[in-house]
C-alpha positions in Angstrom: 138.3 2.3 71.4 136.0 5.6 72.6 137.3 8.6 70.7 137.0 6.5 67.2 141.1 5.9 66.4 141.9 2.6 67.2 145.6 1.4 67.2 147.4 -1.5 67.2 150.8 -3.1 66.0 148.8 -6.2 64.0 145.2 -6.4 63.4 143.5 -9.2 62.1 140.0 -8.5 60.7 138.1 -7.8 57.9 137.5 -4.4 56.2 134.4 -3.1 54.6 135.5 0.0 53.0 138.6 2.1 52.3 139.4 5.7 53.1 141.4 5.8 49.7 140.9 4.4 46.3 143.9 3.1 44.5 146.1 -0.1 44.7 149.8 0.4 44.8 152.6 -1.7 44.8 156.2 -0.6 46.3 158.9 -0.7 43.4 162.2 1.1 43.2 162.6 4.4 41.4 166.7 5.5 39.9 165.4 8.8 41.8 162.9 10.4 44.2 159.6 11.0 42.5 156.6 13.3 43.3 153.7 12.3 44.3 151.4 12.2 40.8 154.2 11.6 38.6 154.0 8.9 35.3 156.6 6.2 35.9 157.3 3.2 33.5 160.0 0.1 34.2 163.6 1.2 33.7 166.1 3.7 34.8 168.8 2.7 36.9 166.4 0.7 39.4 163.5 -0.5 39.0 161.1 2.5 37.6 162.1 5.6 36.1 159.7 8.6 34.3 157.8 7.7 31.5 157.7 10.6 28.5 155.3 11.1 25.4 157.7 7.8 23.5 157.3 5.4 26.2 155.5 1.6 25.3 154.0 0.7 28.5 153.4 2.6 31.5 154.1 1.1 34.9 151.4 3.2 36.8 151.8 6.8 38.4 153.6 7.5 41.8 150.6 6.9 45.1 149.7 10.1 47.4 148.4 7.4 50.0 147.1 3.7 48.7 144.1 2.2 50.1 146.0 -1.0 49.3 149.4 -1.4 49.7 151.3 -4.6 48.2 155.3 -5.4 49.0 155.0 -3.0 52.0 157.9 -4.2 53.5 160.1 -3.3 50.3 162.1 0.1 49.7 161.1 2.3 46.9 157.6 4.4 46.1 153.9 3.2 46.0 153.1 3.0 42.7 149.6 3.1 42.0 148.1 0.4 38.8 144.6 0.7 39.6 141.9 3.1 40.9 141.8 6.5 40.8 144.8 8.7 41.7 146.2 12.2 41.5 148.2 12.7 38.3 150.4 15.3 37.7 149.0 17.2 34.7 149.7 20.2 32.5 147.6 22.6 30.5 143.0 22.3 30.9 141.3 19.5 30.6 137.7 18.6 31.5 135.7 15.7 32.9 135.8 12.8 31.4 138.8 13.5 29.2 141.3 11.4 28.5 145.3 12.2 29.9 148.1 11.1 27.8 151.6 10.7 29.0 154.1 13.6 28.1 157.8 14.6 29.0 158.8 14.6 31.9 156.2 12.5 34.2 153.4 14.4 33.4 150.1 14.0 31.2 148.0 16.4 29.7 145.2 16.4 27.1 146.7 16.7 23.9 149.7 14.6 24.5 150.3 11.5 22.2 152.0 9.8 24.3 149.9 6.2 25.7 146.6 6.6 28.1 146.9 7.4 31.5 143.8 8.0 32.7 140.6 9.4 32.6 140.3 12.6 34.2 137.6 13.0 36.8 137.5 16.5 37.5 138.0 19.9 35.4 140.6 22.5 35.5 141.1 25.5 33.3 144.1 26.3 34.5 147.5 25.3 32.4 150.0 25.3 34.6 151.0 22.1 36.7 148.4 20.8 39.1 147.5 17.3 40.2 143.8 16.3 38.9 142.5 13.3 40.4 141.7 10.3 37.3 140.4 6.6 36.9 143.4 5.4 35.9 144.1 3.3 32.5 147.3 1.9 32.1 
């Protein structure tokens, strides 16, 4: 294409880089979850919202995965690895670990399992999306 955008129904080639930064897979949620929500296996379908007492985290609802596995399935893209925006409540500093709290959000001072490491700082104590390196 002469305008820098190429469109096709099927493309076969080799990518040397990606615009996005997480690897995700489609899972059926028990309800629709907003991007950045921390999820676990369970509920009435395959995934449900995680809480501070969740033993194992499945991942985080992705905003725009670089690579999407099981893409033809119905459900939500769950980031499994990489960098992804995470719903965080409370202040957080770049390089600080964030942990699962109740309602599918993370916080720097929770006692739940580790979700990831913040890649940015925010003194805002309200809920916001913070880019994190996943550690689930």
